[in-house]
MIDOSE-1310 file (N, C-alpha, C; in nm, 2 decimals, decimal comma, always signed):
residues 108
xxxx	-0,83/-9,82/-16,77/-0,69/-9,85/-16,83/-0,62/-9,93/-16,75; -0,53/-9,95/-16,81/-0,41/-10,06/-16,74/-0,29/-9,93/-16,73; -0,24/-9,99/-16,63/-0,14/-9,87/-16,54/-0,05/-9,90/-16,63; +0,00/-9,98/-16,75/+0,11/-9,98/-16,87/+0,08/-9,88/-16,98
xxxx	-0,06/-9,88/-17,00/-0,06/-9,80/-17,09/-0,07/-9,67/-17,09; -0,08/-9,60/-16,96/-0,02/-9,48/-16,95/+0,10/-9,41/-16,95; +0,22/-9,49/-17,02/+0,36/-9,45/-17,04/+0,39/-9,51/-17,14; +0,50/-9,44/-17,22/+0,52/-9,47/-17,33/+0,66/-9,59/-17,32
xxxx	+0,65/-9,64/-17,47/+0,73/-9,77/-17,44/+0,87/-9,76/-17,34; +0,88/-9,83/-17,28/+1,05/-9,84/-17,19/+1,03/-9,72/-17,09; +0,93/-9,69/-17,03/+0,89/-9,52/-16,95/+0,83/-9,58/-16,85; +0,78/-9,69/-16,84/+0,66/-9,76/-16,72/+0,82/-9,79/-16,61
xxxx	+0,74/-9,71/-16,52/+0,83/-9,77/-16,36/+0,87/-9,94/-16,36; +0,98/-9,94/-16,33/+1,03/-10,06/-16,29/+0,99/-10,14/-16,20; +0,97/-10,27/-16,25/+0,91/-10,41/-16,12/+1,03/-10,50/-16,03; +1,02/-10,53/-15,96/+1,10/-10,67/-15,93/+1,01/-10,78/-15,95
xxxx	+1,10/-10,88/-16,02/+1,05/-10,99/-16,03/+1,17/-11,11/-16,03; +1,14/-11,24/-16,03/+1,16/-11,33/-15,97/+1,24/-11,39/-16,14; +1,37/-11,43/-16,16/+1,32/-11,52/-16,29/+1,47/-11,60/-16,26; +1,43/-11,73/-16,33/+1,54/-11,85/-16,27/+1,61/-11,88/-16,39
xxxx	+1,74/-11,90/-16,41/+1,85/-11,86/-16,51/+1,94/-11,98/-16,47; +2,01/-12,05/-16,58/+2,14/-12,14/-16,55/+2,24/-12,03/-16,53; +2,31/-12,08/-16,42/+2,41/-12,00/-16,35/+2,51/-11,94/-16,44; +2,56/-12,04/-16,55/+2,67/-11,99/-16,63/+2,60/-11,85/-16,71
xxxx	+2,46/-11,81/-16,78/+2,41/-11,75/-16,79/+2,46/-11,60/-16,74; +2,42/-11,63/-16,56/+2,41/-11,51/-16,50/+2,55/-11,51/-16,49; +2,64/-11,56/-16,48/+2,78/-11,51/-16,45/+2,86/-11,47/-16,58; +2,78/-11,53/-16,69/+2,79/-11,45/-16,85/+2,80/-11,25/-16,87
xxxx	+2,66/-11,23/-16,81/+2,56/-11,13/-16,79/+2,67/-11,02/-16,71; +2,69/-11,09/-16,58/+2,78/-11,03/-16,47/+2,91/-10,98/-16,51; +3,00/-11,05/-16,57/+3,10/-11,02/-16,67/+3,14/-10,96/-16,71; +3,01/-10,92/-16,81/+3,00/-10,80/-16,91/+2,94/-10,69/-16,87
xxxx	+2,87/-10,69/-16,79/+2,84/-10,58/-16,71/+2,84/-10,50/-16,55; +2,88/-10,60/-16,52/+2,88/-10,62/-16,34/+2,77/-10,60/-16,27; +2,75/-10,63/-16,16/+2,59/-10,68/-16,07/+2,49/-10,57/-16,11; +2,51/-10,41/-16,10/+2,48/-10,33/-16,13/+2,39/-10,27/-16,27
xxxx	+2,46/-10,33/-16,33/+2,37/-10,33/-16,49/+2,27/-10,43/-16,52; +2,29/-10,58/-16,43/+2,23/-10,69/-16,48/+2,10/-10,67/-16,51; +1,99/-10,58/-16,45/+1,85/-10,57/-16,49/+1,82/-10,54/-16,60; +1,94/-10,42/-16,65/+1,92/-10,31/-16,77/+1,95/-10,40/-16,91
xxxx	+2,06/-10,46/-16,87/+2,12/-10,61/-16,95/+2,02/-10,70/-16,98; +1,95/-10,75/-16,89/+1,81/-10,82/-16,90/+1,71/-10,78/-17,02; +1,61/-10,67/-16,94/+1,55/-10,60/-17,01/+1,61/-10,56/-17,16; +1,70/-10,56/-17,14/+1,71/-10,52/-17,36/+1,72/-10,64/-17,38
xxxx	+1,78/-10,75/-17,36/+1,79/-10,88/-17,39/+1,57/-10,97/-17,41; +1,53/-10,93/-17,31/+1,37/-10,93/-17,31/+1,31/-10,83/-17,46; +1,38/-10,73/-17,44/+1,34/-10,64/-17,53/+1,34/-10,68/-17,69; +1,48/-10,72/-17,70/+1,50/-10,78/-17,87/+1,44/-10,92/-17,89
xxxx	+1,40/-10,98/-17,77/+1,36/-11,14/-17,81/+1,16/-11,07/-17,83; +1,13/-10,95/-17,81/+0,97/-10,90/-17,82/+1,00/-10,90/-17,94; +1,08/-10,83/-18,01/+1,09/-10,75/-18,11/+1,11/-10,87/-18,22; +1,15/-10,96/-18,24/+1,18/-11,07/-18,27/+1,04/-11,16/-18,29
xxxx	+0,97/-11,18/-18,18/+0,87/-11,24/-18,21/+0,77/-11,17/-18,32; +0,78/-11,05/-18,32/+0,67/-10,93/-18,36/+0,68/-10,97/-18,47; +0,84/-10,94/-18,54/+0,87/-10,98/-18,70/+0,81/-11,10/-18,73; +0,84/-11,24/-18,67/+0,80/-11,33/-18,67/+0,65/-11,36/-18,74
xxxx	+0,60/-11,29/-18,64/+0,43/-11,30/-18,64/+0,42/-11,22/-18,77; +0,46/-11,12/-18,79/+0,42/-11,02/-18,90/+0,47/-11,12/-19,07; +0,60/-11,19/-19,06/+0,61/-11,27/-19,16/+0,52/-11,42/-19,15; +0,47/-11,48/-19,05/+0,36/-11,54/-19,08/+0,25/-11,51/-19,13
xxxx	+0,24/-11,40/-19,07/+0,10/-11,33/-19,12/+0,06/-11,28/-19,29; +0,22/-11,21/-19,32/+0,21/-11,22/-19,47/+0,24/-11,33/-19,56; +0,31/-11,39/-19,51/+0,32/-11,59/-19,63/+0,17/-11,62/-19,56; +0,09/-11,61/-19,48/-0,08/-11,66/-19,49/-0,12/-11,60/-19,62
xxxx	-0,10/-11,45/-19,58/-0,20/-11,37/-19,69/-0,11/-11,38/-19,82; +0,02/-11,39/-19,87/+0,08/-11,37/-19,99/+0,14/-11,48/-20,06; +0,13/-11,56/-19,94/+0,20/-11,72/-20,00/+0,34/-11,71/-19,97; +0,45/-11,82/-20,00/+0,53/-11,79/-19,94/+0,65/-11,74/-20,00
xxxx	+0,77/-11,73/-19,97/+0,84/-11,66/-20,05/+0,91/-11,74/-20,13; +0,94/-11,70/-20,26/+1,00/-11,82/-20,36/+1,14/-11,88/-20,34; +1,22/-11,92/-20,40/+1,35/-11,97/-20,37/+1,42/-11,86/-20,44; +1,33/-11,79/-20,57/+1,45/-11,72/-20,65/+1,44/-11,57/-20,57
xxxx	+1,32/-11,57/-20,51/+1,32/-11,42/-20,44/+1,45/-11,41/-20,30; +1,44/-11,54/-20,23/+1,53/-11,63/-20,11/+1,73/-11,59/-20,17; +1,72/-11,64/-20,30/+1,84/-11,64/-20,36/+1,89/-11,52/-20,37; +1,78/-11,39/-20,44/+1,84/-11,28/-20,45/+1,87/-11,22/-20,34
xxxx	+1,79/-11,22/-20,24/+1,81/-11,18/-20,09/+1,98/-11,20/-20,07; +1,96/-11,33/-20,05/+2,12/-11,36/-20,02/+2,21/-11,31/-20,09; +2,20/-11,28/-20,20/+2,31/-11,19/-20,30/+2,34/-11,06/-20,28; +2,22/-11,01/-20,27/+2,22/-10,84/-20,20/+2,31/-10,85/-20,07
xxxx	+2,26/-10,92/-20,00/+2,33/-10,90/-19,86/+2,48/-10,90/-19,90; +2,54/-11,05/-19,93/+2,69/-11,06/-19,98/+2,70/-10,94/-20,02; +2,65/-10,86/-20,12/+2,75/-10,77/-20,20/+2,74/-10,65/-20,09; +2,64/-10,64/-20,02/+2,63/-10,55/-19,94/+2,68/-10,53/-19,80
xxxx	+2,82/-10,69/-19,73/+2,87/-10,72/-19,69/+3,00/-10,73/-19,76; +3,03/-10,73/-19,89/+3,12/-10,72/-19,95/+3,22/-10,57/-19,95; +3,05/-10,46/-20,05/+3,09/-10,35/-20,01/+3,16/-10,28/-19,86; +3,08/-10,31/-19,76/+3,11/-10,29/-19,65/+3,23/-10,31/-19,58
xxxx	+3,27/-10,42/-19,62/+3,43/-10,47/-19,57/+3,54/-10,39/-19,67; +3,48/-10,40/-19,81/+3,59/-10,29/-19,87/+3,61/-10,20/-19,85; +3,49/-10,09/-19,80/+3,49/-9,94/-19,72/+3,59/-9,94/-19,56; +3,57/-10,09/-19,53/+3,64/-10,06/-19,36/+3,77/-10,09/-19,43
xxxx	+3,84/-10,09/-19,56/+4,01/-10,18/-19,57/+4,06/-10,01/-19,65; +3,98/-9,94/-19,70/+4,03/-9,83/-19,79/+3,97/-9,74/-19,70; +4,02/-9,69/-19,62/+4,04/-9,62/-19,54/+4,11/-9,46/-19,54; +4,20/-9,53/-19,65/+4,31/-9,44/-19,70/+4,25/-9,33/-19,75
xxxx	+4,15/-9,33/-19,80/+4,08/-9,24/-19,89/+4,07/-9,10/-19,77; +4,09/-8,99/-19,90/+4,08/-8,85/-19,82/+3,90/-8,84/-19,84; +3,93/-8,72/-19,74/+3,77/-8,66/-19,77/+3,70/-8,59/-19,90; +3,81/-8,52/-19,94/+3,81/-8,46/-20,05/+3,76/-8,61/-20,20
xxxx	+3,87/-8,67/-20,15/+3,79/-8,80/-20,25/+3,72/-8,87/-20,28; +3,61/-8,85/-20,09/+3,51/-8,94/-20,06/+3,40/-8,84/-20,15; +3,37/-8,69/-20,09/+3,30/-8,61/-20,14/+3,32/-8,61/-20,29; +3,37/-8,63/-20,35/+3,38/-8,63/-20,51/+3,36/-8,77/-20,57
xxxx	+3,30/-8,85/-20,53/+3,19/-8,96/-20,55/+3,08/-8,98/-20,59; +3,07/-9,01/-20,69/+2,87/-9,03/-20,74/+2,83/-9,14/-20,72; +2,72/-9,14/-20,69/+2,65/-9,23/-20,71/+2,65/-9,37/-20,78; +2,60/-9,47/-20,76/+2,66/-9,57/-20,87/+2,50/-9,65/-20,87
């Protein structure tokens, strides 16, 4: 068994690695989290990239199996996202609503 297999996700002991990156990115990270938070910040960024890569692989596998997403479906998804954003913005600006009014709402 590989040593990483005995630990849960994100629980394996840390290992020191050497990574080269542009100086401006290093400065930007340090400005956000300081020198002591640098490793955690980079680790979280790597984790997000791994998640994105896995999602991309799943989408490619799905497209290979089911065919490409139609333009109609893309348009409907974009419309749903716009509607959700508008609803979130409306809710954020209507914070004057009391708790009693909120609990009295019915699902639509």
